C-alpha positions as CSV (number, residue, x, y, z in Angstrom):
1,X,143.2,-172.7,69.5
2,X,145.2,-175.3,71.4
3,X,147.8,-177.0,69.2
4,X,146.0,-180.4,69.3
5,X,142.5,-179.0,68.9
6,X,141.6,-179.6,72.5
7,X,140.0,-176.3,73.7
8,X,137.1,-175.1,75.8
9,X,133.7,-175.1,74.0
10,X,130.4,-173.3,74.5
11,X,127.3,-175.3,73.8
12,X,124.1,-173.6,72.7
13,X,120.9,-175.7,72.7
14,X,118.0,-176.7,74.9
15,X,116.9,-178.6,77.9
16,X,113.8,-180.8,77.7
17,X,111.7,-182.4,80.4
18,X,108.6,-184.6,80.1
19,X,106.6,-186.2,82.9
20,X,104.4,-189.0,81.7
21,X,102.1,-189.5,84.6
22,X,99.9,-189.1,86.6
23,X,99.4,-185.8,84.8
24,X,101.4,-185.3,81.6
25,X,103.7,-182.3,82.0
26,X,106.3,-181.0,79.4
27,X,108.6,-178.1,78.9
28,X,111.5,-177.1,76.8
29,X,113.8,-174.1,77.4
30,X,116.8,-172.6,75.5
31,X,120.1,-172.9,77.3
32,X,123.8,-172.8,77.0
33,X,126.6,-174.7,78.8
34,X,130.3,-175.0,79.1
35,X,132.2,-178.0,77.7
36,X,135.7,-177.9,79.4
37,X,138.8,-180.0,78.9
38,X,140.1,-179.8,82.4
39,X,143.5,-181.5,81.9
40,X,144.3,-179.1,79.0
41,X,143.2,-176.1,81.1
42,X,145.5,-177.2,84.0
43,X,148.4,-177.3,81.6
44,X,147.4,-174.2,79.6
45,X,144.8,-171.8,80.9
46,X,142.5,-170.3,78.3
47,X,142.4,-166.5,77.9
48,X,138.7,-166.4,77.3
49,X,137.6,-168.6,80.2
50,X,137.0,-166.6,83.4
51,X,137.9,-169.0,86.1
52,X,137.5,-168.7,89.9
53,X,136.8,-165.0,89.7
54,X,133.8,-162.8,88.9
55,X,132.7,-162.4,85.3
56,X,129.6,-162.1,83.1
57,X,130.1,-165.9,82.5
58,X,132.6,-167.7,84.6
59,X,133.6,-171.2,85.8
60,X,134.4,-171.8,89.5
61,X,136.0,-175.1,90.6
62,X,134.4,-175.0,94.0
63,X,131.0,-175.4,92.4
64,X,131.9,-179.1,91.7
65,X,133.1,-182.1,93.5
66,X,133.8,-181.5,97.2
67,X,134.2,-177.8,96.7
68,X,138.0,-177.6,96.7
69,X,140.1,-175.1,94.7
70,X,140.9,-177.6,91.9
71,X,138.0,-179.9,91.0
72,X,140.2,-182.1,88.9
73,X,142.2,-183.1,92.0
74,X,139.0,-184.2,93.5
75,X,137.9,-186.1,90.5
76,X,141.2,-188.0,90.2
77,X,141.1,-189.0,93.9
78,X,137.5,-190.1,93.6
79,X,138.1,-192.3,90.6
80,X,141.1,-193.9,92.3
81,X,139.0,-194.6,95.4
82,X,136.3,-196.2,93.2
83,X,138.8,-198.4,91.4
84,X,138.9,-196.6,88.1
85,X,142.6,-196.8,87.1
86,X,142.5,-196.0,83.4
87,X,141.0,-192.5,83.2
88,X,144.3,-191.0,82.3
89,X,143.2,-189.1,79.3
90,X,141.3,-185.8,78.9
91,X,138.4,-185.0,81.3
92,X,135.6,-183.0,79.7
93,X,133.2,-181.3,82.1
94,X,129.7,-180.5,80.7
95,X,128.2,-177.9,83.1
96,X,126.4,-174.7,83.6
97,X,128.6,-171.6,84.2
98,X,128.1,-168.9,86.8
99,X,126.4,-165.9,85.3
100,X,127.0,-162.6,87.1
101,X,128.4,-164.7,90.0
102,X,125.4,-167.0,90.4
103,X,124.7,-170.6,89.3
104,X,122.5,-173.4,90.3
105,X,123.7,-176.6,88.6
106,X,121.0,-179.3,88.7
107,X,123.3,-181.7,86.9
108,X,126.8,-181.8,85.4
109,X,128.5,-184.5,83.5
110,X,132.2,-185.5,83.8
111,X,133.4,-187.4,80.6
112,X,136.6,-189.2,81.7
113,X,138.7,-190.5,78.8
114,X,141.6,-193.0,78.5
115,X,144.8,-191.9,76.9
116,X,143.6,-193.2,73.6
117,X,140.5,-191.0,73.7
118,X,138.0,-193.8,74.6
119,X,135.5,-193.4,77.4
120,X,136.8,-194.8,80.7
121,X,134.1,-193.5,83.1
122,X,131.3,-191.0,83.2
123,X,130.4,-189.2,86.5
124,X,126.9,-187.6,86.8
125,X,126.9,-184.9,89.4
126,X,123.5,-184.0,90.8
127,X,122.6,-181.0,93.0
128,X,119.2,-180.5,94.7
129,X,117.6,-177.4,96.0
130,X,118.4,-178.4,99.6
131,X,122.1,-177.8,99.1
132,X,123.0,-181.5,98.8
133,X,125.1,-183.2,96.1
134,X,125.4,-186.8,94.9
135,X,127.4,-188.6,92.1
136,X,126.4,-191.5,89.9
137,X,129.5,-193.3,88.6
138,X,129.1,-195.1,85.2
139,X,132.0,-197.4,84.5
140,X,132.6,-200.8,83.0
141,X,133.1,-202.7,79.7
142,X,129.6,-201.7,78.4
143,X,130.2,-198.0,78.8
144,X,130.2,-196.2,75.4
145,X,128.6,-193.2,73.7
146,X,125.1,-194.1,72.5
147,X,124.8,-197.1,74.8
148,X,122.3,-197.0,77.6
149,X,123.6,-197.1,81.2
150,X,121.6,-197.7,84.4
151,X,121.8,-196.8,88.0
152,X,119.4,-197.1,91.0
153,X,118.0,-193.7,92.0
154,X,119.2,-193.1,95.6
155,X,119.2,-189.3,95.9
156,X,116.3,-186.9,96.4
157,X,115.8,-184.3,93.7
158,X,112.1,-183.5,93.4
159,X,109.4,-183.7,95.9
160,X,107.1,-185.0,93.1
161,X,109.2,-188.2,92.7
162,X,110.0,-190.9,95.2
163,X,113.6,-191.9,95.8
164,X,113.0,-195.2,94.1
165,X,113.4,-196.8,90.7
166,X,116.1,-196.6,88.1
167,X,117.8,-193.9,86.0
168,X,118.6,-194.7,82.4
169,X,121.5,-192.6,81.0
170,X,122.5,-192.2,77.3
171,X,125.1,-189.9,76.0
172,X,125.9,-188.8,72.4
173,X,128.9,-186.8,71.4
174,X,130.5,-185.6,68.2
175,X,132.9,-182.8,67.4
176,X,130.0,-180.4,67.0
177,X,127.2,-181.7,69.2
178,X,126.6,-183.1,72.7
179,X,123.5,-184.8,74.1
180,X,122.9,-186.0,77.7
181,X,119.7,-187.9,78.3
182,X,118.5,-189.0,81.7
183,X,115.2,-190.9,82.1
184,X,113.7,-192.1,85.3
185,X,111.6,-195.3,85.6
186,X,109.7,-196.4,88.7
187,X,107.9,-199.6,89.5
188,X,105.2,-198.7,87.0
189,X,107.5,-198.0,84.1
190,X,108.8,-194.8,82.5
191,X,108.0,-191.7,84.5
192,X,110.4,-188.9,83.4
193,X,112.3,-188.2,80.2
194,X,114.9,-185.4,80.3
195,X,117.7,-184.2,78.1
196,X,120.1,-181.4,77.6
197,X,121.7,-180.9,74.2
198,X,123.6,-178.3,72.2
199,X,125.8,-177.4,69.3
200,X,129.4,-177.0,70.4
201,X,131.7,-174.2,69.2
202,X,135.1,-172.9,70.5
203,X,134.8,-170.6,73.4
204,X,135.5,-167.0,72.2
205,X,134.7,-163.6,73.6
206,X,132.1,-163.0,70.8
207,X,130.3,-166.2,71.5
208,X,130.3,-165.6,75.2
209,X,128.8,-162.1,74.7
210,X,126.2,-163.5,72.3
211,X,125.2,-166.2,74.9
212,X,125.0,-163.7,77.7
213,X,123.0,-161.1,75.9
214,X,120.9,-163.7,74.1
215,X,119.8,-165.4,77.3
216,X,120.2,-162.8,80.1
217,X,120.4,-164.1,83.7
218,X,120.2,-167.7,82.3
219,X,121.3,-169.4,85.6
220,X,118.9,-167.3,87.6
221,X,116.3,-168.5,85.3
222,X,117.2,-172.2,86.0
223,X,116.2,-171.9,89.7
224,X,113.2,-169.7,88.9
225,X,111.9,-172.2,86.4
226,X,112.4,-175.1,88.8
227,X,110.1,-173.4,91.3
228,X,107.6,-172.4,88.6
229,X,107.3,-175.9,87.2
230,X,107.0,-177.2,90.8
231,X,104.0,-174.8,91.3
232,X,102.4,-176.1,88.1
233,X,102.8,-179.7,89.3
234,X,101.3,-178.8,92.6
235,X,98.3,-177.1,90.9
236,X,97.8,-180.3,88.9
237,X,97.7,-182.2,92.3
238,X,100.7,-184.4,91.5
239,X,101.5,-186.4,94.7
240,X,104.1,-184.8,97.0
241,X,106.8,-186.9,98.8
242,X,108.7,-185.9,101.9
243,X,112.4,-185.6,101.5
244,X,114.3,-188.5,103.0
245,X,117.8,-188.4,104.5
246,X,120.7,-188.1,102.0
247,X,122.5,-191.3,101.0
248,X,125.3,-192.3,103.3
249,X,127.8,-192.6,100.5
250,X,128.2,-189.7,98.1
251,X,129.1,-191.8,95.1
252,X,126.7,-194.5,93.7
253,X,128.2,-196.9,91.2
């Protein structure tokens, strides 16, 4: 364990999705995720975390940001460019790992702290199945855990949702638990309600083995389930929308 208690965590929990209309559609799957203190890991690599090389469960920097060898460099540059000057504390990345070398990461969350541990910014990193990536930057005096944040939806994710409306974000965090909730409203009101949550515990070889063998091929299952749920929506005759061009700017405030 790190001397100040800052160490990589493994979260075990579930992902939940509910579509409210025109045809109600819900699913919940078990999942696990990494919760990584990137500044601590830069200063003191962790023996259990397989990083930038093959492993049963591994983390690769190039899966995030602009794909460079050190994703924390990218984050710091991006925050500076966006005028966020006070995110000089720990950066916790909530993300899916690679499993047997493969990962599709629909969404990752960068929790950027000040030196006193308070939340300075939160960056929501979204990937779609077309190989595109976009970031929603949450920042300002109203940013806090448990407090709702909003951003206009500008990035195509699903062909069953128009690129329109508003995202509502809400994050909860404690020493043992993490919740990220992302809801989508359109001009008719609430449309989608999604969340990923889990119980956190220090990253150990035993916990990694338990996660791997308890949910084999978990990240392969993410992409398979996306297509399975898309098929179910198509069979329900939910309207299909053509993919628009990606946003001109990669970061939306």
